[in-house]
Structures are given as C-alpha cells and as structure tokens.
Legacy VTK file of the C-alpha trace (Angstrom):
# vtk DataFile Version 3.0
C-alpha trace
ASCII
DATASET POLYDATA
POINTS 412 float
58.740 26.025 -57.355
55.894 28.384 -58.156
53.633 25.453 -59.018
54.357 23.742 -55.674
53.548 26.948 -53.754
50.245 27.383 -55.620
49.348 23.749 -55.019
50.044 24.168 -51.296
47.877 27.315 -51.134
45.074 25.498 -52.984
45.285 22.550 -50.605
45.170 24.807 -47.540
42.118 26.575 -48.985
40.309 23.267 -49.444
41.095 22.229 -45.872
39.798 25.536 -44.482
36.636 25.249 -46.595
36.065 21.688 -45.363
36.597 22.707 -41.746
34.201 25.648 -42.159
31.489 23.388 -43.610
31.929 20.921 -40.762
31.757 23.732 -38.201
28.601 25.186 -39.729
26.933 21.771 -39.840
27.635 20.730 -36.247
24.011 21.425 -35.250
22.665 19.280 -38.080
24.859 16.407 -36.904
23.018 16.254 -33.581
20.457 13.467 -32.990
16.817 14.120 -33.849
15.797 13.984 -30.194
18.097 16.910 -29.306
17.064 18.938 -32.355
13.404 18.412 -31.512
14.066 19.673 -27.984
15.798 22.769 -29.415
12.874 23.410 -31.765
10.417 23.063 -28.892
12.110 26.031 -27.185
11.739 28.316 -30.204
8.737 30.541 -30.980
6.448 28.944 -33.547
7.422 31.405 -36.281
11.130 30.646 -35.813
10.530 26.900 -35.635
8.581 26.999 -38.911
11.357 29.032 -40.562
13.870 26.196 -39.985
11.906 24.025 -42.422
13.502 26.009 -45.279
17.008 24.787 -44.373
16.697 21.224 -45.680
14.247 18.325 -45.970
15.424 16.906 -42.619
14.723 20.223 -40.914
11.326 20.414 -42.593
10.420 16.970 -41.261
11.713 17.853 -37.797
9.836 21.161 -37.786
6.586 19.451 -38.720
7.135 16.700 -36.139
7.876 19.334 -33.483
4.720 21.304 -34.207
2.325 18.390 -34.329
3.560 17.276 -30.897
4.342 20.731 -29.437
3.425 21.374 -25.808
4.182 25.125 -25.995
2.033 26.909 -28.589
2.825 30.621 -28.772
0.801 32.632 -31.296
1.992 35.964 -29.960
2.903 39.332 -31.449
5.926 37.972 -33.278
3.642 35.602 -35.221
0.916 38.161 -35.939
3.349 40.876 -37.069
3.323 41.607 -40.802
0.338 39.336 -41.366
-3.160 40.282 -42.401
-5.849 38.948 -40.014
-6.911 36.379 -42.604
-3.348 35.098 -42.957
-2.923 34.852 -39.201
-6.174 32.919 -38.808
-5.198 30.534 -41.620
-1.758 30.041 -40.055
-3.178 29.156 -36.620
-5.910 26.916 -38.044
-3.409 25.045 -40.196
-1.127 24.159 -37.300
-3.852 23.363 -34.809
-5.505 21.021 -37.315
-2.364 18.874 -37.602
-1.552 18.873 -33.877
-1.817 15.344 -32.485
-0.394 15.767 -28.979
-2.655 14.756 -26.127
-1.696 17.636 -23.828
-0.186 21.100 -24.036
1.577 22.932 -21.250
1.228 26.509 -22.508
-0.993 28.290 -25.029
-0.524 31.989 -25.823
-2.612 34.092 -28.204
-2.367 37.797 -29.066
-5.043 38.706 -31.596
-7.938 41.087 -32.131
-10.698 38.791 -33.424
-13.321 41.500 -34.145
-16.661 40.143 -35.278
-15.269 38.258 -38.281
-13.028 35.801 -36.446
-14.682 35.307 -33.061
-15.793 31.781 -33.967
-12.184 30.887 -34.856
-10.921 32.206 -31.515
-13.601 30.250 -29.661
-12.422 27.113 -31.480
-8.798 27.834 -30.522
-9.709 28.233 -26.860
-11.714 25.019 -27.114
-8.659 23.285 -28.575
-6.498 24.412 -25.645
-9.146 23.432 -23.115
-9.550 19.932 -24.573
-5.773 19.492 -24.427
-5.864 20.306 -20.678
-3.661 23.374 -21.054
-1.909 24.460 -17.838
-0.787 27.995 -18.766
-3.247 30.059 -20.784
-2.427 33.582 -22.001
-5.114 35.387 -24.003
-4.675 38.984 -25.143
-7.429 40.371 -27.355
-5.750 43.706 -27.897
-7.155 47.155 -27.096
-10.872 46.688 -27.564
-12.255 47.892 -24.244
-11.385 51.481 -25.190
-14.647 51.530 -27.118
-16.657 49.637 -24.556
-19.017 51.388 -22.177
-18.543 50.001 -18.652
-22.319 49.939 -18.236
-22.442 47.238 -20.878
-23.888 49.469 -23.590
-22.384 49.396 -27.058
-23.337 51.896 -29.743
-24.380 50.633 -33.132
-21.035 51.486 -34.739
-18.928 49.920 -31.985
-17.976 46.299 -31.428
-18.421 44.591 -28.100
-15.157 43.168 -26.713
-14.542 39.452 -26.836
-16.464 37.503 -24.209
-14.790 34.367 -22.956
-16.660 31.123 -23.675
-18.134 29.314 -20.671
-16.338 26.029 -21.377
-13.024 27.723 -20.560
-14.005 27.670 -16.892
-14.403 23.895 -16.900
-10.646 23.399 -17.367
-9.464 21.880 -14.081
-5.812 21.726 -15.192
-5.099 25.469 -15.279
-2.201 26.681 -13.134
-1.669 30.103 -14.782
-4.360 32.282 -16.353
-3.483 35.604 -18.012
-6.336 37.547 -19.633
-6.297 40.945 -21.359
-8.950 43.093 -23.043
-11.990 40.863 -22.713
-15.185 40.265 -20.727
-15.121 37.703 -17.923
-18.336 36.240 -16.563
-18.621 32.879 -14.820
-21.101 30.138 -15.701
-23.655 29.182 -13.065
-22.092 25.738 -12.635
-18.536 27.051 -12.115
-16.844 24.768 -9.585
-13.503 26.550 -9.383
-9.909 26.288 -10.554
-8.479 23.803 -8.105
-4.853 24.137 -9.279
-4.681 27.786 -10.332
-1.598 29.515 -8.889
-1.333 32.762 -10.883
-4.162 34.999 -12.090
-3.484 38.146 -14.129
-6.322 40.326 -15.382
-5.583 43.431 -17.418
-8.276 45.691 -18.846
-10.833 42.980 -18.162
-14.502 43.763 -17.708
-15.466 41.983 -14.473
-17.934 42.715 -11.682
-17.300 42.647 -7.935
-19.455 39.559 -7.393
-17.764 37.683 -10.211
-14.287 38.504 -8.911
-15.117 37.529 -5.340
-16.723 34.243 -6.425
-13.774 33.463 -8.707
-11.208 34.092 -5.972
-13.108 32.099 -3.366
-12.882 29.074 -5.692
-9.132 29.216 -6.320
-7.701 27.605 -3.147
-4.074 27.406 -4.388
-3.851 30.928 -5.781
-0.376 32.344 -5.058
-0.261 35.531 -7.146
-3.068 37.924 -8.123
-2.564 40.920 -10.425
-5.414 43.261 -11.386
-4.642 46.112 -13.786
-7.057 48.622 -15.314
-10.066 46.433 -14.600
-13.578 47.879 -14.769
-16.247 48.446 -13.601
-14.784 47.271 -10.268
-15.611 49.575 -7.367
-14.900 47.114 -4.583
-12.139 44.514 -4.302
-12.435 41.891 -1.576
-9.801 39.212 -1.156
-11.424 36.400 0.868
-9.855 34.560 3.782
-10.145 31.313 1.829
-7.135 32.385 -0.283
-4.739 30.902 2.252
-1.936 30.454 -0.301
-2.000 33.990 -1.709
1.444 35.593 -1.333
1.545 38.427 -3.889
-1.206 40.977 -4.536
-0.974 43.796 -7.119
-3.759 46.321 -7.733
-2.818 48.845 -10.395
-4.822 51.577 -12.150
-8.249 50.256 -11.197
-9.410 53.846 -11.007
-13.033 53.225 -10.017
-12.193 51.162 -6.932
-13.293 52.897 -3.731
-13.117 49.938 -1.322
-10.366 47.407 -0.666
-10.774 44.648 1.892
-8.018 42.053 2.249
-8.714 39.044 4.465
-6.210 36.572 3.003
-3.845 35.835 5.934
-0.530 35.051 4.223
0.077 37.917 1.791
3.738 38.924 1.837
3.855 41.527 -0.924
1.188 44.159 -1.641
1.347 46.846 -4.332
-1.335 49.498 -4.817
-1.068 52.126 -7.557
-4.150 54.269 -8.122
-6.631 56.698 -6.643
-6.952 56.826 -2.876
-9.902 54.658 -1.843
-12.683 55.551 0.607
-12.321 52.346 2.605
-9.213 50.251 3.214
-8.613 47.219 5.399
-6.030 44.453 5.780
-7.542 42.190 8.409
-4.683 39.695 8.678
-1.436 41.589 8.200
1.075 39.634 10.294
2.691 37.992 7.242
2.977 41.191 5.189
6.648 42.007 4.499
6.681 44.497 1.622
4.177 47.145 0.541
4.040 49.858 -2.107
1.327 52.532 -1.843
1.200 55.163 -4.553
-1.940 57.263 -4.855
-3.091 60.267 -6.820
-2.962 63.886 -5.638
-2.933 64.877 -2.046
-5.951 67.083 -2.794
-8.089 63.961 -3.161
-11.025 64.548 -0.810
-10.790 61.398 1.299
-11.219 61.303 5.098
-8.021 61.258 7.165
-9.080 58.056 8.926
-8.550 56.164 5.657
-4.940 57.345 5.513
-4.511 56.491 9.197
-5.916 53.010 8.546
-3.494 52.468 5.646
-0.535 53.371 7.821
-1.744 51.206 10.723
-2.447 48.154 8.581
1.071 48.256 7.120
2.810 48.256 10.499
4.277 44.732 10.076
6.166 45.390 6.818
9.931 45.196 6.431
10.075 47.290 3.255
7.668 50.187 2.699
7.283 52.503 -0.269
4.648 55.182 0.297
3.823 58.536 -1.263
3.005 61.759 0.555
-0.581 61.642 -0.686
-1.211 58.525 1.420
0.028 60.100 4.653
-2.474 61.555 7.131
-1.881 65.213 7.893
-4.533 65.962 10.496
-4.357 63.270 13.175
-4.983 63.073 16.920
-1.965 64.072 18.998
-1.632 60.546 20.375
-1.732 58.842 16.962
1.409 56.747 16.516
2.213 53.694 14.418
5.125 51.501 15.477
6.927 49.760 12.614
8.885 47.178 14.615
10.029 45.261 11.532
10.688 48.125 9.111
14.194 47.936 7.634
13.806 50.014 4.470
11.629 53.079 3.834
11.155 54.714 0.439
9.206 57.949 0.738
7.791 59.593 -2.381
7.703 63.140 -1.054
6.076 66.242 -2.470
8.014 68.324 0.035
10.179 68.077 3.140
6.931 68.287 5.117
6.156 64.701 4.130
9.315 63.534 5.889
8.261 65.375 9.036
4.695 64.049 8.798
5.823 60.423 8.516
8.257 60.468 11.424
5.943 62.556 13.581
3.430 59.715 13.581
5.703 56.705 13.058
8.212 54.906 15.274
10.815 52.895 13.354
13.340 51.408 15.796
14.987 49.074 13.256
15.163 51.322 10.194
18.392 50.775 8.229
17.808 52.388 4.826
15.818 55.544 4.159
15.249 56.932 0.655
13.522 60.197 -0.220
12.236 60.601 -3.735
11.088 64.075 -4.702
8.184 64.051 -7.167
8.308 66.280 -10.242
5.113 65.692 -12.202
5.864 68.488 -14.649
8.991 66.724 -15.928
7.606 63.216 -16.118
4.995 60.944 -14.618
7.857 58.962 -13.087
8.859 59.918 -9.555
12.549 60.646 -9.043
14.574 60.198 -5.903
16.930 62.577 -4.147
18.545 60.888 -1.169
19.957 62.489 1.944
23.089 61.234 3.721
23.597 60.612 7.422
20.038 60.873 8.730
19.763 59.960 12.417
16.932 59.772 14.896
15.829 56.214 15.633
15.312 54.844 19.108
18.437 52.687 18.818
20.515 55.652 17.567
21.208 53.897 14.321
22.548 56.142 11.579
20.898 55.756 8.201
23.389 56.160 5.372
22.143 56.306 1.806
23.476 57.547 -1.517
22.826 60.839 -3.254
21.370 60.046 -6.638
18.447 60.803 -8.915
16.749 58.029 -10.883
13.385 56.977 -12.241
10.988 54.636 -10.512
8.871 52.076 -12.342
5.216 51.219 -11.700
6.236 48.421 -9.357
7.739 50.973 -6.986
11.298 49.855 -7.789
14.254 52.096 -8.522
15.681 51.945 -12.027
19.227 51.645 -10.727
LINES 1 413
412 0 1 2 3 4 5 6 7 8 9 10 11 12 13 14 15 16 17 18 19 20 21 22 23 24 25 26 27 28 29 30 31 32 33 34 35 36 37 38 39 40 41 42 43 44 45 46 47 48 49 50 51 52 53 54 55 56 57 58 59 60 61 62 63 64 65 66 67 68 69 70 71 72 73 74 75 76 77 78 79 80 81 82 83 84 85 86 87 88 89 90 91 92 93 94 95 96 97 98 99 100 101 102 103 104 105 106 107 108 109 110 111 112 113 114 115 116 117 118 119 120 121 122 123 124 125 126 127 128 129 130 131 132 133 134 135 136 137 138 139 140 141 142 143 144 145 146 147 148 149 150 151 152 153 154 155 156 157 158 159 160 161 162 163 164 165 166 167 168 169 170 171 172 173 174 175 176 177 178 179 180 181 182 183 184 185 186 187 188 189 190 191 192 193 194 195 196 197 198 199 200 201 202 203 204 205 206 207 208 209 210 211 212 213 214 215 216 217 218 219 220 221 222 223 224 225 226 227 228 229 230 231 232 233 234 235 236 237 238 239 240 241 242 243 244 245 246 247 248 249 250 251 252 253 254 255 256 257 258 259 260 261 262 263 264 265 266 267 268 269 270 271 272 273 274 275 276 277 278 279 280 281 282 283 284 285 286 287 288 289 290 291 292 293 294 295 296 297 298 299 300 301 302 303 304 305 306 307 308 309 310 311 312 313 314 315 316 317 318 319 320 321 322 323 324 325 326 327 328 329 330 331 332 333 334 335 336 337 338 339 340 341 342 343 344 345 346 347 348 349 350 351 352 353 354 355 356 357 358 359 360 361 362 363 364 365 366 367 368 369 370 371 372 373 374 375 376 377 378 379 380 381 382 383 384 385 386 387 388 389 390 391 392 393 394 395 396 397 398 399 400 401 402 403 404 405 406 407 408 409 410 411
C-alpha cells in the first residue's frame, strides 16, 4: 500500500515537472517569424542577451540585429561600459548589419576627441540607410563651451554635426542634444521632417530661420536651452506647424511667430523685449511662464502677449506676464476661453487679470499660488464658487495643492 502511494506521488511529480517545462517553453515553440518580431521590439542590449538562452536564440538574435530597422544605442546600452567597450559594441553590430533601410537610430554617447571619427561613421551609416527617426544625444558637453565659439586650451569643443547629415531627405523626426548645428551652403531642406527637437544645441538665429523655412511639413518644434539664440522667428512658410515649445532659452529677447496654424504654444523663460503672434486665429492652448515680475521690460510687451493670446481656449499664465500699468480703456476679450490657470504671486494678480480681460465663456478657473522658497515648482490653491462672467456662469473648482511640471500641467 505504501509503495503504491509513493509511486502515485512520484508519477504526479513527473507530470507537474513536464507541464512546467512545457509552460516555460511556450515562447520557444513559436515560429521564427514571430520570435523575430518580438526581438525587434526589444532594446539592443536585451535582444543580444537572449542569445545566451540556446543556439536557436543566438541565431535568431543575430538574424534580428543584422536586419534590424530600430537601432537603439541609448543609455541602457552605454551603462556599465567603458567608452572603448561601447564603441567596439556599436562598431561590431553596425559592421554586420545588412538591411537596406532603418526606421529609427538612437545614440546617447559622449564621443570626446578620441571617438569623434567613430560617431561620424555611425551617423554616416544611418544616413546611407535613409533613417527616418534620428535621435542623437552627445551628453553634457556644452557646459564647457563658450557661446562666442571660443574654447580654452584645456576644454573640448562640443561635437559638430557632419554636413552629410543634412542631405538625408528621408528624415521625419530629428532629435538633437548637446551639439553644434550649422547648415551646409547647399542645404536644400528636409522635405518630410515632421518633428524637430533641439536641446542645448548651439545654433544661430540665421541658421534656425533658414532651417525652419526649408521644413514645409514640420508639425512640432521644441527648442530647449539653445544658445546663443537671441531672436526666434517662426516663418509663415511653416503652414503645418501645430505645436511650438520654447523652454529655457534664456538669451532670447525677441519672438516673432508668423506660422498661421499653431494650436499649442508653450513659453517658459525670461520675459522677452519683443513678442508677436501675427496669425493667432488657430491658437487653442497657451502656457506663458516667465521669470520675476521685477524684470525691467516695458508694459506694452505684456499687453501684446495678452492681446495675441485672445483666441485661446485654455490659458496658463503667470503674474509676471500680466501688465500692471495699462491705459484705462485697455481690455482683451477672450471669446473662446474655457479654462484659465493663473500662476499668482498674490491675490492682486487675480484682480489685474480680470480688470483687463473679458471672459464670457470661462468654465474652469484655477489659481496656483507660487512659493519659490519651498520649491521651484508652482503649487495651486483653488477657490470654489467664483462668479462674475457676462453670462453669469459660476466657476466651480476643487480645493487642492499640487505641483506643476514644466509643461504647465498639473501633477494630479
């Protein structure tokens, strides 16, 4: 009897072990085509790691990489690798790549003087493969770069993009960080470019204006911490531009927007000396956050900001952007405004805004009191049951305090 019970237990154990092995190996039982698709969705480092599972996985991993259309040599690949190891890793995989085209190429690496030729070759590889999405981040090198173009003997000049990059007519997305951008004389434009992001990029006003005027399909433009820009002009030729973000470009003193179809505009920085949105009928959402109210800028600039935003449906604006000393007859009518988020230094900012603004359709009104001593993030304190619009609509909001991110959105 005891022997039969032990035999039964042993048999059940074998069945469970067999079922467990089958369950664990369900992925390996899939066809190669499906496994290759799964591998193509993984970061390169993870895809390479699967080659240690078995010979089949090693073959699949190699096949995936030599035909990969998404090459991501980002932070997760560079982590825990010496620069020499990272360069060898990238060179090894690019040398065996046989695909004719790639959709996306991403690189996060500080080349310094030793590896600049390798990086140039990698960009050349992506360009020859007619890459559509190109993301290049050369780390924090502009911290040591003088915006006048002067580099001391013990400092390294930031990476300057090769001219052949600008001959790629297939680009739809271009994301550049921590580098120098100058256009070749024969630049004919990016005919299919839809998204352009520049962060901590050294670019001049003329270069930026010429670049934008030759990107007819541009839909989204983001400029962050770019120098030595003092003037930003968005030409009328950017008919497709819908989203514009200008953030922390501290030296900018003039902004002129002529693109007629912008729907979303975010500005985060020092109050400029000159501001103009010439075609503002399509503008639906705007965020204006400037530095201190004590900034010595003429009141007409603040008046112009308020007037040029009169078509928006959602407005986030700080007290520093509001004009205090205005003519008695100065009024701005916000016929479309549904939601107002006011970053207020005091209750006076509320009075100032509504003294010079008419908002007949306002539905939601948020007040965020700014406490710079506690944090750089503004916080909101919302009142309940505010009335006073022409249509006698009562604005009801919720009492809460929360942080606001650099896109002017509440962290709910």
